[in-house]
Every structure is written in C-alpha cells, then in structure tokens.
C-alpha positions in Angstrom: 6.0 -14.7 15.9 9.1 -12.7 17.5 10.9 -9.5 15.7 14.0 -12.0 14.0 10.0 -13.0 11.9 9.6 -9.3 10.6 11.5 -10.1 7.4 11.5 -10.8 4.4 11.1 -14.6 4.2 8.6 -13.8 7.4 6.1 -12.0 4.9 6.2 -14.9 2.2 6.4 -17.6 5.2 2.6 -16.2 6.4 0.7 -15.4 3.0 1.4 -18.9 2.1 -0.1 -19.7 5.3 -3.0 -17.9 5.0 -3.2 -18.5 0.9 -3.4 -21.9 1.6 -5.6 -22.4 4.0 -8.3 -20.5 2.0 -7.0 -22.1 -0.6 -10.7 -23.1 -2.6 -11.2 -19.0 -1.9 -8.0 -17.5 -3.4 -8.4 -19.7 -6.0 -12.3 -18.9 -7.6 -10.7 -14.7 -6.4 -7.6 -15.6 -8.9 -9.5 -17.2 -12.3 -12.3 -14.3 -11.5 -9.7 -11.2 -11.7 -5.4 -12.1 -12.5 -6.1 -15.2 -14.6 -8.0 -12.7 -16.9 -5.0 -10.1 -17.1 -2.3 -12.4 -17.8 -3.2 -14.2 -20.0 -3.9 -11.2 -21.6 -0.5 -10.1 -21.4 0.1 -13.1 -24.5 -2.9 -11.9 -26.1 -2.3 -8.3 -26.5 1.1 -8.1 -28.2 -0.8 -10.9 -30.6 -3.0 -8.6 -31.2 -0.7 -5.2 -32.0 1.6 -7.3 -34.3 -1.3 -8.7 -36.6 -1.3 -8.3 -40.2 -3.1 -4.6 -40.2 -0.8 -3.6 -38.4 2.4 -3.8 -40.9 0.2 -3.1 -43.9 1.2 0.4 -44.2 5.0 -1.5 -44.0 3.8 -3.8 -46.9 2.2 -1.6 -49.1 5.4 0.6 -48.4 7.8 -2.6 -49.5 5.7 -3.3 -52.6 5.2 0.2 -54.1 9.5 -0.4 -53.8 9.3 3.2 -51.6 10.9 3.9 -48.5 8.4 3.1 -45.4 7.9 5.8 -43.0 9.6 5.6 -40.1 6.3 7.5 -38.5 4.0 5.6 -39.3 0.3 7.4 -38.4 -1.2 6.1 -35.6 -3.9 3.5 -36.9 -7.4 3.9 -35.0 -8.4 0.9 -34.2 -4.8 0.0 -32.2 -5.3 3.7 -30.6 -8.7 2.3 -29.5 -7.1 -1.1 -28.6 -4.8 0.4 -26.3 -7.1 2.3 -24.3 -9.6 -0.2 -24.1 -6.9 -3.0 -22.6 -5.5 -0.4 -20.3 -8.8 0.4 -18.8 -9.2 -3.6 -19.2 -6.1 -4.1 -17.0 -6.8 -1.0 -14.2 -10.0 -2.6 -13.9 -9.0 -6.4 -13.5 -5.7 -5.4 -11.0 -8.5 -3.0 -8.6 -11.0 -5.5 -8.9 -8.1 -8.3 -7.7 -6.0 -5.6 -5.1 -9.6 -5.1 -3.0 -10.9 -8.8 -3.4 -8.3 -10.4 -2.1 -6.2 -8.0 0.0 -9.7 -7.5 2.5 -9.6 -11.9 2.3 -6.2 -11.7 3.2 -6.4 -9.4 6.2 -9.2 -11.3 7.6 -7.6 -14.6 6.6 -4.6 -12.9 8.9 -7.2 -12.9 12.1 -8.3 -16.3 11.2 -11.9 -15.3 10.6 -14.0 -16.7 8.4 -13.2 -16.1 4.5 -16.7 -15.6 2.1 -16.2 -15.3 -1.7 -19.7 -13.2 -1.4 -18.1 -10.6 0.9 -14.7 -9.8 -0.5 -16.7 -9.1 -4.4 -18.6 -6.7 -2.5 -15.7 -5.4 -1.5 -14.9 -4.6 -4.4 -17.9 -1.8 -4.9 -16.8 -0.5 -1.6 -13.1 0.2 -2.1 -13.5 0.7 -5.7 -13.7 4.7 -6.3 -11.7 5.7 -3.1 -8.5 3.0 -5.2 -8.7 4.8 -8.5 -8.8 8.4 -6.2 -6.0 7.6 -4.9 -3.8 5.5 -7.8 -5.1 8.7 -9.8 -3.3 11.1 -7.0 0.1 9.1 -7.0 0.2 8.3 -10.8 -0.3 12.7 -10.3 2.8 13.0 -8.5 5.6 11.0 -10.1 4.0 12.4 -13.8 4.9 15.9 -12.2 8.3 14.8 -10.9 9.5 12.6 -14.2 7.9 16.4 -16.1 10.2 18.8 -13.8 13.4 16.3 -14.3 13.1 16.9 -18.2 12.2 20.4 -17.5 15.3 21.1 -15.9 17.0 18.8 -18.1 15.5 21.1 -21.3 16.6 24.4 -19.2 19.9 23.1 -18.1 20.7 22.7 -22.0 18.8 26.1 -23.1 21.6 27.7 -20.7 24.2 26.4 -21.6 23.6 27.5 -25.4 22.8 30.7 -24.2 26.1 30.9 -22.7 27.5 30.2 -26.4 28.5 26.6 -25.1 27.2 24.0 -28.6 26.1 20.9 -26.4 26.2 17.7 -28.8 23.4 14.9 -28.4 26.5 12.9 -29.1 28.9 14.9 -26.2 30.4 12.7 -23.4 29.2 15.0 -21.1 26.0 15.8 -22.2 25.3 12.1 -21.7 26.8 11.0 -18.6 24.8 14.2 -17.5 21.3 12.9 -19.0 22.3 9.1 -17.8 22.8 11.0 -14.2 19.6 12.9 -14.4 18.3 9.5 -15.5 19.5 7.6 -12.5 18.3 9.8 -9.9 14.7 10.5 -11.1 14.3 6.6 -11.6 15.9 6.1 -8.3 13.2 8.4 -6.7 10.6 7.3 -8.5 11.2 3.8 -6.9 12.0 4.9 -3.6 8.2 6.7 -3.8 7.4 3.0 -4.5 8.7 1.5 -2.1 6.7 4.3 0.7 3.2 4.4 -0.8 3.7 0.7 -1.0 0.8 0.2 1.3 -1.7 2.8 -0.3 -4.2 0.5 -1.3 -4.4 -2.1 2.1 -4.9 1.0 3.9 -7.7 2.6 1.7 -9.4 -1.2 1.8 -8.6 -2.3 5.4 -8.9 1.7 7.5 -11.1 3.2 4.4 -8.8 5.7 3.8 -7.3 7.8 0.7 -5.9 9.8 -1.5 -3.3 12.0 0.2 -4.2 10.4 3.1 -3.8 7.1 2.4 0.0 8.4 0.4 1.3 10.0 4.0 -0.4 6.8 6.0 1.9 4.5 3.8 4.9 6.1 4.3 4.6 6.8 8.3 3.8 2.9 8.1 6.4 1.7 6.3 9.4 3.3 8.4 11.4 0.2 9.4 10.0 -2.0 6.7 12.1 -0.6 3.9 14.2 -3.0 3.0 11.2 -5.7 3.3 9.6 -3.5 1.2 11.6 -2.9 -1.1 13.0 -6.4 -1.4 9.1 -7.5 -2.6 9.3 -4.6 -5.1 12.2 -6.1 -6.1 11.5 -9.6 -5.9 8.1 -10.0 -7.8 9.3 -6.8 -9.8 12.1 -9.2 -11.3 10.1 -12.2 -11.3 6.8 -10.9 -13.6 9.1 -8.8 -15.9 11.1 -12.4 -16.3 7.7 -14.1 -17.2 6.7 -11.1 -19.9 9.4 -11.9 -21.3 9.1 -15.4 -21.3 5.6 -14.4 -22.6 6.7 -11.8 -25.7 8.9 -15.3 -27.4 4.9 -16.7 -27.4 3.7 -13.7 -29.5 3.6 -15.4 -33.6 6.3 -13.7 -35.4 5.1 -10.7 -38.0 6.3 -12.7 -41.0 4.8 -15.8 -40.5 1.7 -15.3 -38.5 -1.6 -16.8 -39.6 -4.8 -18.2 -37.8 -2.7 -21.6 -37.3 -0.9 -20.0 -34.6 -3.9 -19.4 -32.3 -4.6 -23.0 -32.3 -1.3 -24.2 -32.3 -1.4 -26.8 -29.5 2.0 -25.5 -28.4 1.2 -22.0 -28.3 -1.4 -22.8 -25.8 -0.5 -25.4 -23.4 2.6 -22.3 -23.2 -0.3 -19.8 -22.9 -1.5 -21.5 -20.4 1.5 -22.6 -18.4 2.9 -19.2 -18.1 -0.3 -17.3 -17.6 -0.7 -19.8 -14.1 2.7 -18.9 -12.9 2.3 -15.6 -14.0 -1.4 -15.4 -11.8 0.5 -17.1 -8.8 3.1 -14.3 -8.8 0.2 -11.6 -8.7 -1.9 -13.6 -6.1 1.5 -13.5 -3.9 2.6 -10.4 -5.0 -0.4 -9.0 -3.7 -1.5 -11.1 -0.2 2.0 -10.4 0.8 1.7 -7.0 0.4 -1.3 -7.1 3.0 0.8 -8.9 5.5 3.1 -6.8 5.2 0.8 -4.2 6.3 -0.3 -6.2 9.3 3.7 -6.7 9.8 3.9 -3.3 10.0 1.5 -2.4 13.0 3.3 -4.6 14.2 6.7 -3.1 14.7 4.8 0.2 14.9 2.7 -1.3 18.1 0.1 -0.7 16.5 -1.1 -4.6 16.1 -1.5 -5.0 20.2 -5.3 -3.7 20.0 -6.7 -4.9 17.4 -5.4 -9.0 18.3 -6.6 -7.9 22.4 -9.9 -7.4 20.7 -9.8 -9.8 18.6 -9.3 -12.6 21.2 -11.9 -11.3 23.8 -14.1 -12.3 20.9 -15.8 -15.9 20.9 -14.7 -18.5 18.6 -15.8 -22.3 18.1 -12.5 -23.8 16.9 -13.4 -26.6 15.1 -10.6 -30.1 15.2 -9.8 -29.4 11.1 -9.6 -25.8 11.2 -6.4 -26.0 12.8 -4.7 -24.2 9.6 -6.9 -21.2 9.5 -5.8 -20.4 13.7 -5.1 -16.4 14.0 -1.4 -15.8 14.5 0.2 -13.3 17.4 2.7 -11.4 15.9 4.5 -9.1 18.9 8.3 -7.8 18.7 10.3 -8.4 21.7 
C-alpha cells in the first residue's frame, strides 16, 4: 500500500476489506453491542415523550392556568436518563473494545475469534472508562473556563459603567465569537485524541499517557482524522434526525404506535443503517491507528516480526491475508 493510499479513501477501503473478510464475526459483535445502541436512539425519545411526561402540562390546561415554563423534574424521568446514559456508555465501550481488538488482528491477517474479543472487553473496560473520564473532565474544564471568562468580561464592563444588554449586537457578537472558538478548540482536541481508545486497547496505555500518545501519533494524519470525524458525525447526526421523526407525536401517542408495522419496519431499517455506520466508525479508527504508525515509521518492525512467524495459508483465506503498509 503506497503513500497515496494513506488518506480517507484508503482507510475506508482497508476497513471494508477487514470487515468483509470476517463478516460473520463483526456481524455478531454488532448485534451484541451496536444494535441495542441504535435501537435505543429510537426507543428512548418515545419514552421521554410519554403521556406521564406531559401530565403536568395537561393538568394546567384543565384548570385554565398557564403551564409552568420550568416544570419540576420528574424523578422517574431523571432516573431513566441516568440509566440510559449508563447503558450507552457501557455498550459503547464494549463495542469499542471488541471491534478494535478484532480489527487490529484482522489487519495482520491473524485469526479473529469471538471469545477472544469478548474476553478483551473485560481486560480493557476499566482503562477505557478511566481515559474517558479524564478526557471529559479536561473538556468540561475548558468549557467552564470559557464560560467563566465570558462572565468576567461582562462583569468587568459593568464595573466601568458600561451597560450591556443581552440583545446588544456587540454582546451577541462577542458571545458568538467565544462559542465558535470554544467549538473549534473542542473539535481540535477530539481529533488529537481520536486514537486514544485504540491505544488503550492495543498498547495498554490509559489516561493522560493515551491522550498524549494519540496527539503525537496523529501528526501528519490530522486531515484524515478530521475527515472521518466530520463524515461519520454528519451521517450519524442525519440518521438521528430521521429517527426522531419516528417518535410518536405527543398528542396522539398511544400503545398502538408501538405495534404499528410502519413504525417497526422503519425502526429496524434505521437501526440497521446506524449499526453499520457505528461499526465502520470504530473499525476505521483502528485502521487509522495503523496508518498513523506506518507514517511515523513504527509499523515496519512489527510487520517484520509478523512475517517472521510461520503461517499456514489456505486457498480460501485470500481475503484474510495481511497487507504490508509502507511509505515511499
């Protein structure tokens, strides 16, 4: 694979080759971890917009009073949101660990076993959680710092007697500028840390070490990493918007909506497409990790070790042969 293949198309092509070579294996992992995630994106909004969630509004209309714009948070819905957040986090990390482990071995043409992938989930689960917590804390502190800076600027101007209305053009421009800079910084950090999960699984590093390693390794491939982040983000966001149209309307919600054949068929189709996108997103990140190592010159020694071992190649294993990545 030559240098011109070290791009987004090359990453996607190699990802497709690996998935096709072990289609049944990746299908099993997707059904186990990714399909519940995809289907939950459709079911959860329906549960949130259930009639019990709108009972406060309906009671206000019945007694001819204005509904409270800030109604009290129902404990059941708060508990549901917490449980759903834990569900998404656990299944996402399990899918990332198993699919990344399988893609890494599939890249070299090694045997990919379902039991081994599930076992590796248990090994890397805690390091993945630790790395995720640390990265989210850093992002949260950055967002909090930008918010605090905006408040300080506003209060500082007030001390000098400058009256700033929230609808003032200059104030709105300042807020938009700060928000745009914050979003750009967060996206930049996401690109820098995009390989952190793969590093946790493949190199057994976690926390700040994984984040630092990712930032060093992605040099020279930031454009490809951003392209992947943008492409999969847009596609998953678009599918998420389509899924939101499946949620039964608040006024006409009933148990019949759940057994509607149209709702079931659309939910299955959208869940299937979203599962495929999630699978390719995780697997492509692992392939990008290997491409970054090739660009940094770290892959040559590993490939030499891989080919130094003796393998028995069968005639039907053509799709599972390892590829040599080199940069000219």
